VEXKE-364525 format. One record per atom (N, C-alpha, C): residue in three letters; x, z, y. Coordinates in steps of 0.05 Angstrom, whole numbers, plus 5000, padded with zeros to 4 digits. Layout:
N
AlaXZY;...
***
This chain:
158
Unk929434881252;Unk932034751257;Unk931934441248;Unk933534301262;Unk933534011256;Unk935633971234;Unk934933851210;Unk936933821190;Unk939433671196;Unk939433481212;Unk941833341221;Unk943633521237;Unk942433681253;Unk943933871270;Unk945334091251;Unk943934181230;Unk945134371212;Unk947434251198;Unk947134011187;Unk949233871173;Unk951833831192;Unk951133771217;Unk953333721236;Unk954833991241;Unk953334211242;Unk954534481244;Unk956134541219;Unk955334471196;Unk956834531172;Unk959334371173;Unk959134131182;Unk961633971184;Unk963734091204;Unk962634191225;Unk964234321247;Unk965634571235;Unk964334731219;Unk965334981209;Unk967134961185;Unk966934751168;Unk968634741145;Unk971234601152;Unk973234711139;Unk976034591143;Unk976234341129;Unk978334191136;Unk978933921123;Unk979033951092;Unk979934171083;Unk980334201054;Unk978134391041;Unk976234481058;Unk974234671049;Unk971934551035;Unk970234711026;Unk967834611010;Unk965434771021;Unk963134621026;Unk960734741032;Unk959034751006;Unk957934970998;Unk956235000976;Unk953335030988;Unk951634850982;Unk948934840992;Unk947034850967;Unk945435050964;Unk943635060941;Unk940735060951;Unk939234870942;Unk936534820952;Unk934534730930;Unk932034760934;Unk930034640918;Unk930234330920;Unk929534200899;Unk929733910899;Unk926833790897;Unk926033650919;Unk923533520919;Unk923833280899;Unk921733210886;Unk921832990867;Unk922533070839;Unk922933330836;Unk923633440809;Unk921233430791;Unk921733470767;Unk919533480746;Unk917333680753;Unk918133920762;Unk916334140769;Unk914634070795;Unk916133930814;Unk914833830837;Unk912633640830;Unk913133450813;Unk911133260804;Unk908933380788;Unk909533590772;Unk907533700753;Unk905633890769;Unk906634060787;Unk905234260800;Unk904334210828;Unk905334000842;Unk904533930869;Unk904334170889;Unk902034240897;Unk901834440916;Unk902134740904;Unk902234740878;Unk902535010864;Unk905435030858;Unk907334850865;Unk909934860858;Unk911235120871;Unk912335310857;Unk913535540867;Unk915435510889;Unk917135300887;Unk919235260909;Unk918235180934;Unk915735100938;Unk914635040965;Unk915135280983;Unk914635510973;Unk915435770984;Unk915335771014;Unk913035681025;Unk912835691055;Unk912735991065;Unk913636061086;Unk915235901106;Unk918235901103;Unk919135991081;Unk921936011078;Unk923335741073;Unk922235551060;Unk923135291057;Unk921635091076;Unk923035071100;Unk921634901121;Unk921734621113;Unk924134521102;Unk924334241094;Unk925034251064;Unk924334041049;Unk925034001022;Unk926233721021;Unk928333711003;Unk930033471001;Unk930433370974;Unk930533110973;Unk931432990947;Unk934532970949;Unk935632920925;Unk938632890923;Unk939532680941;Unk938232450943;Unk938932230962;Unk938932320991;Unk936832480999;Unk936732571027;Unk939132751034;Unk940032921015;Unk942333081021;Unk944932891024;Unk945032691008;Unk947332511010;Unk947332371038;Unk944932281046;Unk944732141073;Unk945432341095;Unk944332581095;Unk944832781116;Unk947732861115;Unk948932881094;Unk951832951092;Unk953432721104;Unk953032471095;Unk954532241104;Unk954332211136;Unk951932251145;Unk951532221174;Unk953132441189;Unk953732661177;Unk955132881190;Unk958132861184;Unk959132671169;Unk961832651162;Unk962732811139;Unk960832851121;Unk961133001097;Unk960632811072;Unk961532881049;Unk960632741025;Unk959832941004;Unk958032840986;Unk957233010962;Unk959432960942;Unk960833170935;Unk962933150914;Unk961833200886;Unk959833390884;Unk958633450859;Unk955933570863;Unk954133520843;Unk951533650844;Unk951333780817;Unk950334030818;Unk949934190793;Unk947034290794;Unk945334170776;Unk942634260773;Unk942634530758;Unk941234720772;Unk941435000759;Unk938835150759;Unk936535000756;Unk934035130758;Unk933535280730;Unk931735460732;Unk930935620709;Unk927935630706;Unk927035780688;Unk924235780680;Unk922135870703;Unk923235980724;Unk921436050746;Unk919835810755;Unk921135560754;Unk919635340763;Unk916935300748;Unk916935400723;Unk914335370707;Unk912535640710;Unk913735860704;Unk911936100705;Unk911036170733;Unk912936130752;Unk912036200780;Unk909936000789;Unk910135750781;Unk908135550789;Unk905635600775;Unk905635690750;Unk903335740734;Unk901835980747;Unk903436180756;Unk902136420768;Unk900836350793;Unk901936170809;Unk900736070833;Unk898235900827;Unk898335750806;Unk896135570797;Unk893735750790;Unk894335980779;Unk892236170773;Unk891336340797;Unk892336290820;Unk891636450843;Unk893036720845;Unk895036750831;Unk896537000832;Unk898836980851;Unk898637110874;Unk900837100893;Unk903237240885;Unk905537130888;Unk907937240878;Unk909737300900;Unk911637460896;Unk913537540916;Unk915237770907;Unk917537800923;Unk919138030915;Unk921337960896;Unk922238150882;Unk924538150865;Unk924237960840;Unk926237820835;Unk926337620812;Unk925637760784;Unk926738010780;Unk926238150757;Unk923338200753;Unk921938280776;Unk919038310774;Unk917538080766;Unk918537830778;Unk917137590771;Unk917437530742;Unk919937560732;Unk920537500703;Unk918837660685;Unk918837930692;Unk917038120677;Unk914138030678;Unk913237940702;Unk910437850704;Unk910037620688;Unk912037430687;Unk911637190671;Unk911537250641;Unk913237440630;Unk913037520603;Unk910637650595;Unk909637830614;Unk907037970610;Unk904737770608;Unk904637570627;Unk902537410629;Unk902637180606;Unk905037060603;Unk905136830585;Unk906436870558;Unk907737110552;Unk908837170528;Unk911837060526;Unk913237210509;Unk915937170507;Unk916736880495;Unk915136800477;Unk915536510465;Unk915136300485;Unk913136310504;Unk912736110523;Unk915036110543;Unk915736360550;Unk918036380569;Unk920636260558;Unk921036300532;Unk923436190520;Unk923235890519;Unk920835770513;Unk920435480515;Unk920935370542;Unk919935520562;Unk920435430590;Unk923435440597;Unk924835650587;Unk927735670593;Unk929235420581;Unk928435350556;Unk929635130544;Unk929034860558;Unk926534840566;Unk925734600582;Unk927234570608;Unk927634810621;Unk929134810647;Unk931934720642;Unk933234810620;Unk935934720613;Unk936134430608;Unk933934320595;Unk934034030589;Unk933633870614;Unk931833970631;Unk931433830657;Unk934033830675;Unk935534050673;Unk937934060689;Unk940033860678;Unk940133830652;Unk942033630641;Unk941233360648;Unk938533290652;Unk937633040658;Unk937533000690;Unk938333210706;Unk938233190734;Unk935433170745;Unk933533320731;Unk930833320740;Unk929833610743;Unk931633810745;Unk930934060750;Unk929934120780;Unk928834350785;Unk927834370813;Unk929734520832;Unk932034580824;Unk934134700841;Unk936734580835;Unk938334540857;Unk941034430852;Unk943034560874;Unk945434570864;Unk947734640882;Unk949134400890;Unk949434350915;Unk950934100926;Unk953834200936;Unk955734090926;Unk958534150937;Unk959233920954;Unk959634000981;Unk960233801001;Unk963133841011;Unk964333621015;Unk967133621026;Unk967133451050;Unk969333471068;Unk969633301090;Unk970233011079;Unk968832821090;Unk969232531082;Unk971732451099;Unk973932421085;Unk976432341099;Unk976432061107;Unk974631901096;Unk974231621104;Unk972631561127;Unk971231791139;Unk969331751159;Unk970731801186;Unk969731691208;Unk970831731234;Unk969631991246;Unk968832181230;Unk967732411238;Unk964632401237;Unk963232601247;Unk960232581246;Unk959232321258;Unk957532181241;Unk956331951251;Unk958131701249;Unk960631751241;Unk962431531239;Unk961931371212;Unk963231131212;Unk962830951190;Unk965031031169;Unk964231001143;Unk966031061121;Unk966530811104;Unk968830801092;Unk969530581075;Unk968230591049;Unk966530811046;Unk965130841019;Unk965231131010;Unk963131220996;Unk963131490989;Unk964731540963;Unk965931780961;Unk967531850938;Unk965732010920;Unk963032010925;Unk961232190909;Unk960932080880;Unk961132260861;Unk960632200833;Unk957632140830;Unk956032260848;Unk953232260844;Unk951732040861;Unk953131890874;Unk951831700892;Unk949931510876;Unk947631460886;Unk945631310874;Unk943931440853;Unk944631680847;Unk942931840828;Unk941032030843;Unk938632000839;Unk936732180852;Unk935232050872;
***
């Protein structure tokens, strides 16, 4: 699918007062930089496109939406999943299985350190997953229209 078409469809479906919740992996995150091709969120073929925060803002604006809020909510999977892939261990299936595999392979202490690191990266807006809350941009002339400016609290970050 074409990302611009998907955002245009989101705009068409959301009411003037509604909210779109979009949760995606974030390219450019700390885990993206650290693990490169072993980053667990590459998750091909499920993730056809990967976005930065700025790319989501641009796609939203072009569709007549605005990013109202971004909540980084990644967890330790970004580390232990990527480490398992780095070791050539293919992963898949249920999250509880993955977490048990991580504890078994890396130990409880390392998993706790990764959890703390994930929380820190989320606070710094450098985690590898984020939820984007999109609203209709009332200042735009509709999809592709010009806006008198974004109301996004997050503009310019990311």
